[in-house]
C-alpha positions in Angstrom: -57.2 11.6 -69.1 -54.1 9.7 -68.0 -52.7 12.6 -66.2 -56.1 13.6 -64.5 -56.7 10.3 -63.6 -52.8 10.4 -62.0 -53.8 13.5 -60.0 -57.0 12.2 -58.7 -55.0 9.2 -57.3 -52.0 11.6 -55.6 -54.9 13.5 -53.8 -56.5 10.5 -52.8 -53.5 9.0 -51.1 -52.5 12.7 -49.5 -56.1 12.9 -48.0 -55.9 9.3 -46.9 -52.5 10.3 -45.0 -53.9 13.1 -43.3 -56.7 11.0 -41.9 -54.2 8.7 -40.7 -52.1 11.6 -38.9 -55.3 13.1 -37.4 -56.4 9.9 -36.1 -53.0 9.1 -34.4 -52.1 12.6 -32.9 -56.0 13.0 -31.7 -57.3 9.7 -30.9 -55.0 9.0 -28.0 -56.8 11.7 -25.3 -60.1 10.6 -26.5 -59.2 7.0 -26.0 -59.7 7.5 -22.5 -56.5 5.8 -20.6 -53.9 5.9 -23.5 -51.8 8.7 -21.4 -51.5 8.0 -17.8 -49.4 9.2 -15.0 -46.9 7.0 -13.6 -45.7 7.6 -9.9 -43.3 6.0 -7.6 -43.1 6.3 -3.7 -40.2 7.6 -1.7 -38.3 4.4 -0.3 -35.3 3.5 1.6 -32.6 2.2 0.1 -28.8 2.1 0.6 -26.6 4.5 -2.1 -23.1 3.8 -3.0 -20.4 4.8 -5.3 -17.3 2.6 -6.2 -14.3 2.5 -8.4 -12.4 -0.5 -9.6 -9.0 -1.3 -10.1 -6.6 -4.4 -10.3 -3.8 -4.7 -7.6 -1.3 -7.1 -5.8 -1.1 -8.5 -2.6 2.0 -8.1 -0.5 3.1 -8.5 3.0 3.1 -5.4 4.8 6.5 -5.7 6.0 8.8 -7.6 3.7 12.6 -7.4 4.3 15.4 -8.7 2.2 18.4 -10.4 3.6 21.5 -10.1 2.5 25.6 -9.7 3.1 28.0 -6.8 2.9 30.7 -9.6 2.6 31.9 -11.9 -0.6 32.4 -15.7 0.1 31.2 -19.1 -0.3 27.8 -20.0 1.6 28.8 -22.6 4.1 25.7 -23.6 5.9 21.8 -22.9 5.3 19.6 -23.5 8.5 16.1 -21.8 7.0 14.4 -23.2 3.8 11.2 -22.0 2.2 8.3 -20.9 4.7 10.1 -21.6 7.1 9.3 -19.3 10.3 11.6 -17.8 11.7 12.2 -15.1 15.0 14.3 -12.2 15.4 18.4 -13.1 15.8 17.5 -16.3 14.3 20.5 -18.0 12.4 19.5 -18.2 9.0 22.9 -19.2 7.2 26.6 -19.1 7.8 29.5 -17.8 5.1 32.8 -20.0 4.6 35.1 -17.7 7.6 38.3 -19.2 6.7 39.7 -16.3 5.1 37.9 -13.7 7.3 39.6 -15.1 10.3 43.2 -15.2 8.9 42.5 -11.4 7.8 41.7 -11.1 11.5 45.0 -12.3 12.6 46.7 -10.6 10.1 45.1 -7.1 11.3 45.4 -7.8 15.2 49.2 -8.5 14.1 49.6 -5.5 12.4 47.6 -3.2 15.0 50.2 -4.9 18.2 53.2 -3.9 16.0 51.6 -0.2 15.3 50.8 -0.3 19.3 54.5 -1.2 20.1 55.7 1.4 17.4 53.7 4.1 19.0 55.0 3.4 22.2 58.7 3.7 21.5 58.1 6.8 19.3 55.9 8.6 22.0 58.7 7.8 24.7 61.6 9.3 22.0 59.4 11.9 21.6 59.1 12.8 25.1 62.9 12.6 25.6 63.4 15.2 22.6 61.2 17.6 23.8 62.8 17.9 27.4 66.0 17.8 25.8 64.8 20.2 23.0 63.7 22.8 26.1 67.0 22.8 27.5 68.6 23.4 23.9 70.6 20.0 24.5 69.5 18.9 20.9 68.8 20.7 17.5 65.3 22.2 16.0 65.7 19.6 13.3 66.0 16.6 15.5 63.3 17.6 17.8 61.0 17.9 14.8 62.3 14.5 13.3 61.1 12.8 16.5 57.9 15.0 16.5 57.4 13.4 12.9 57.9 9.9 14.0 55.4 10.0 16.8 52.7 11.5 14.8 53.3 9.0 12.1 53.5 6.3 14.5 50.1 7.3 16.1 48.4 7.7 12.8 49.4 4.3 11.6 47.7 2.8 15.0 44.8 4.4 14.7 44.6 3.3 11.0 45.3 -0.4 12.3 42.7 -0.2 14.7 39.8 1.0 12.2 41.1 -2.0 10.0 40.8 -4.2 13.0 37.0 -2.9 13.6 36.1 -3.4 10.1 37.4 -7.1 9.6 35.8 -7.9 12.7 32.7 -6.7 11.8 33.0 -8.3 8.0 33.2 -11.5 9.9 30.1 -11.1 12.1 28.5 -10.4 8.6 29.3 -13.8 7.7 26.9 -15.0 9.7 23.4 -14.0 8.3 20.6 -13.6 10.8 17.0 -12.7 10.4 16.3 -9.1 11.6 12.8 -9.6 12.5 10.0 -12.3 13.3 8.5 -13.6 10.3 8.2 -16.0 7.6 10.8 -17.0 4.6 8.8 -16.2 1.3 12.3 -16.7 -0.2 15.6 -18.3 -0.7 18.1 -17.1 -3.1 21.0 -19.2 -2.2 22.2 -22.8 -1.8 25.2 -24.5 0.1 28.6 -23.9 -1.8 27.2 -20.9 -3.7 29.7 -18.0 -4.1 28.1 -14.5 -3.3 29.9 -11.1 -4.6 29.1 -8.3 -2.5 31.4 -5.9 -5.0 28.9 -3.2 -6.0 25.5 -4.2 -4.7 24.3 -6.4 -1.7 23.0 -9.9 -3.2 19.9 -10.7 -1.6 20.0 -14.2 0.2 16.2 -14.2 2.0 13.2 -12.5 1.9 11.4 -12.5 4.9 7.4 -11.3 5.6 6.9 -10.1 8.9 3.2 -11.4 9.4 1.1 -13.0 6.5 -2.0 -12.6 8.8 -1.9 -9.0 8.2 -1.4 -8.2 4.4 -1.9 -5.5 1.9 -3.1 -4.7 -1.7 -1.1 -1.9 -3.8 -3.8 -1.0 -6.1 -3.3 1.1 -9.2 -6.3 3.7 -9.7 -6.5 5.4 -12.5 -6.3 9.1 -12.7 -10.2 9.8 -13.5 -11.0 8.0 -10.5 -8.2 8.7 -7.8 -10.1 12.1 -6.5 -12.8 9.9 -5.1 -10.8 7.8 -3.0 -9.7 8.8 0.7 -8.5 7.1 3.3 -10.6 4.9 5.6 -13.0 4.1 2.7 -14.4 0.3 3.0 -12.7 -2.1 0.3 -13.9 -5.8 -1.3 -11.9 -7.5 -3.5 -11.4 -10.7 -5.2 -8.7 -13.1 -6.4 -8.3 -15.4 -9.1 -7.2 -18.3 -6.9 -10.3 -18.2 -4.4 -12.9 -17.0 -7.0 -16.0 -17.3 -4.9 -14.0 -15.7 -1.7 -14.7 -11.8 -1.5 -12.1 -10.4 0.7 -12.7 -6.9 2.8 -10.0 -4.1 3.6 -9.7 -0.4 4.1 -7.8 2.0 2.3 -5.0 3.1 4.4 -3.1 5.5 2.0 -3.3 7.3 -1.1 0.1 7.6 -2.9 1.0 11.1 -4.6 3.4 9.8 -7.0 2.1 9.1 -10.8 3.2 6.1 -12.3 2.3 6.3 -16.3 2.4 3.1 -18.8 1.6 3.4 -22.0 0.4 7.2 -21.6 -2.1 5.6 -18.8 -1.6 7.4 -15.4 -2.3 5.9 -12.5 -1.8 6.1 -8.8 -1.0 3.4 -6.1 -3.5 3.2 -3.2 -2.6 1.3 -0.5 -5.8 -1.1 1.1 -4.8 -3.5 4.7 -6.6 -6.8 4.5 -6.8 -9.2 7.1 -6.0 -12.9 6.5 -7.1 -14.9 9.3 -6.9 -18.2 6.8 -3.7 -17.5 5.0 -5.3 -17.9 1.6 -4.0 -14.7 0.5 -0.4 -15.1 -0.7 2.1 -12.6 -1.9 2.0 -11.9 -5.1 -1.7 -12.7 -6.1 -3.2 -10.6 -8.5 -6.6 -8.4 -6.7 -9.9 -7.1 -8.3 -10.4 -4.5 -6.3 -13.4 -2.3 -5.5 -13.1 0.6 -3.6 -16.4 2.1 -1.8 -16.1 6.0 -2.4 -19.6 6.7 -1.4 -21.7 4.7 1.2 -24.9 5.9 2.5 -27.0 2.8 4.0 -30.6 3.5 4.9 -31.6 7.2 3.4 -34.8 8.0 1.8 -34.3 7.8 -2.1 -36.1 8.7 -5.2 -35.5 8.2 -8.6 -33.4 10.9 -10.3 -36.2 11.2 -13.1 -38.9 12.3 -10.9 -36.7 15.5 -10.2 -36.5 16.2 -14.3 -40.4 15.9 -14.6 -41.8 19.0 -15.6 -45.9 18.9 -16.4 -47.4 20.2 -19.3 -50.5 21.5 -18.7 -52.0 21.5 -22.0 -51.5 17.6 -22.2 -52.6 16.9 -18.9 -55.7 19.0 -19.7 -56.9 16.5 -22.2 -56.8 13.7 -19.4 -58.8 15.9 -17.0 -56.1 16.7 -14.9 -55.2 20.1 -13.6 -52.1 21.7 -12.6 -51.3 23.8 -9.7 -48.4 26.2 -9.8 -47.7 25.6 -13.2 -47.3 29.2 -13.6 -44.2 29.1 -11.5 -41.4 31.3 -13.1 -39.0 31.7 -10.0 -36.3 29.3 -9.2 -36.4 27.3 -6.0 -33.9 28.0 -3.4 -30.9 27.4 -3.1 -30.2 23.5 -2.4 -34.0 22.8 -3.0 -35.7 20.8 -5.9 -39.3 20.5 -7.2 -41.1 17.3 -7.3 -44.6 16.8 -8.4 -47.2 15.0 -6.4 -51.1 14.0 -7.7 -53.9 15.0 -5.4 -57.0 13.4 -7.4 -57.3 15.2 -10.1 -54.6 17.7 -9.6 -50.8 18.1 -9.8 -49.2 20.0 -7.1 -45.4 21.0 -6.7 -44.1 20.3 -3.7 -40.2 21.4 -2.5 -37.6 18.9 -1.2 -33.9 18.8 0.0 -31.8 16.5 -1.6 -28.4 14.9 -0.7 -25.8 12.9 -2.9 -26.8 11.0 -5.9 -25.8 7.7 -7.6 -26.6 6.4 -10.7 -30.4 7.2 -11.0 -31.0 7.5 -7.6 -31.0 10.6 -5.5 -31.3 11.1 -1.7 -34.2 13.1 -0.2 -32.8 14.7 3.2 -36.3 16.8 3.7 -39.6 17.5 2.3 -40.8 14.0 2.0 -41.8 11.1 4.1 -41.3 7.1 3.4 -44.1 6.0 1.3 -45.0 9.2 0.1 -45.6 9.4 -3.9 -44.4 11.6 -6.2 -44.8 11.7 -10.2 -42.2 9.9 -12.1 -43.5 10.6 -15.5 -46.3 10.5 -18.4 -46.2 7.1 -20.1 -48.4 5.9 -23.0 -48.7 2.1 -24.1 -49.5 3.3 -27.7 -46.2 4.6 -28.3 -44.7 1.2 -27.6 -46.4 0.7 -31.7 -47.3 4.2 -32.6 -47.3 2.8 -36.0 -50.7 0.7 -35.5 -53.1 3.3 -36.0 -51.6 4.0 -39.7 -50.9 0.4 -40.5 -54.6 0.2 -42.8 -53.1 2.9 -45.0 -50.3 1.3 -45.4 -50.2 -0.6 -48.8 -47.7 -3.4 -47.3 -45.7 -4.6 -44.1 -43.0 -1.9 -43.3 -39.3 -2.2 -44.8 -37.5 -5.8 -43.1 -40.8 -7.6 -43.5 -41.5 -7.5 -39.5 -43.8 -5.9 -37.6 -42.7 -2.5 -36.0 
C-alpha cells in the first residue's frame, strides 16, 4: 500500500509540473500582448570611435646649450624662466688659460712663419745653384727637406691658432634660438669638464605657446591612428580643463616595455594661456572616427530575423519570410511594420561604432524599423509556475 501511495504522489506531481509548463509556454500568446514588436526610428547622430593613451607634454623645439671647452663658469646672465633671444649672452667661462694659450700659439705661428720664409729663400737659392750644377744633389735635397718641414710646421701652427681662437669663442655661451630658459644646470664658480661629452649648461624651449604631446599608443590601437585626427587630452594639474590638438606624426619605431609594445604619436597642442608645462602627464583621447550628423539605427535592428510561426500567434504576417537569396553586396536587410505585416527593406550601411550603424541609403530620418520581439513576461518567467512550488526559490528571495 505504501509503495502504491508513493507512486500516486509521484504521478500527481509530474502531472502538476506538466500542467505548469503548458500554462507557461502556451498561455503567453493567448494573453494578448505578452509579446510585442519593439521598433526604433532612424535618427541623426554623431558616430565616433576613439583610442586612449598617456603621454608627456613637451616643447616643440627644445635645445640643450653646452660647451666644448673645460673650465670654470665665471659669469651667468640668464636664470630659470628667462626670456632670451638668439645670440643673447647666457654665461661666460674663465678665459685666462684660453687667452694665454692663444698668445702661445700666436708666438709659435710667428716663429714658424719666419722659419718658413728663411727656408723658402734657401730652397730657391739651392735650386738655382743645383740647376747650374754648382752644388751636389745631397745639398739640394737637404734644402728641399728643410723647406717642406718649415711649411708643415707653419700649417700646423696656423691650424692650432684657429682651434684656440674657436675655443676662446666657446667660452662665451650664447643662446642659439629665441625662447625661454626652462633649465639651468650650472652655477657661477662651477667647473665643467668637456672631455668625452658636452656638458649641458642650459635648456631652452623655443615657444611655450605651441606645445606637443608625445603619446604612447598600444600596438592594438596604432592601426587606427592617422595624421590629422583630432585629439583631446587633460592633465592632472588642471583636471577641469580639456585641451585640444591634432595628430602630426605617427612614429614607426616601436618601444617595448615589460613585453608591452607601444608606438609614439606626436600631437600638436596650442597653449595660449601657458597652462601646459613641459613634463606634465597627459591623458589622451584620439578620435579615430568622427562622422557628425549622419543617419543611424541600432546595430541590433540589422540582426533581427522574424519568426513567422511566433508572429502568426500575434496575428502578424511576414512578407518575404521565404527569402533564401542573400542581399546584394554592401546591402543589409531591416524589417518594417506595415499594419499587421512585417516587410523587409534593403539599406546600405556605412561605419559602425559600438551599437550604432550609419545608414547611407534606403531609409529616411524618422522611418521606423523593427528592433526585436519583447515580452514583459520574460522578466519573471517563473511567475506562472509559482503556485506549483512547495516553497520559495533557492536563496529565499523572489526570482
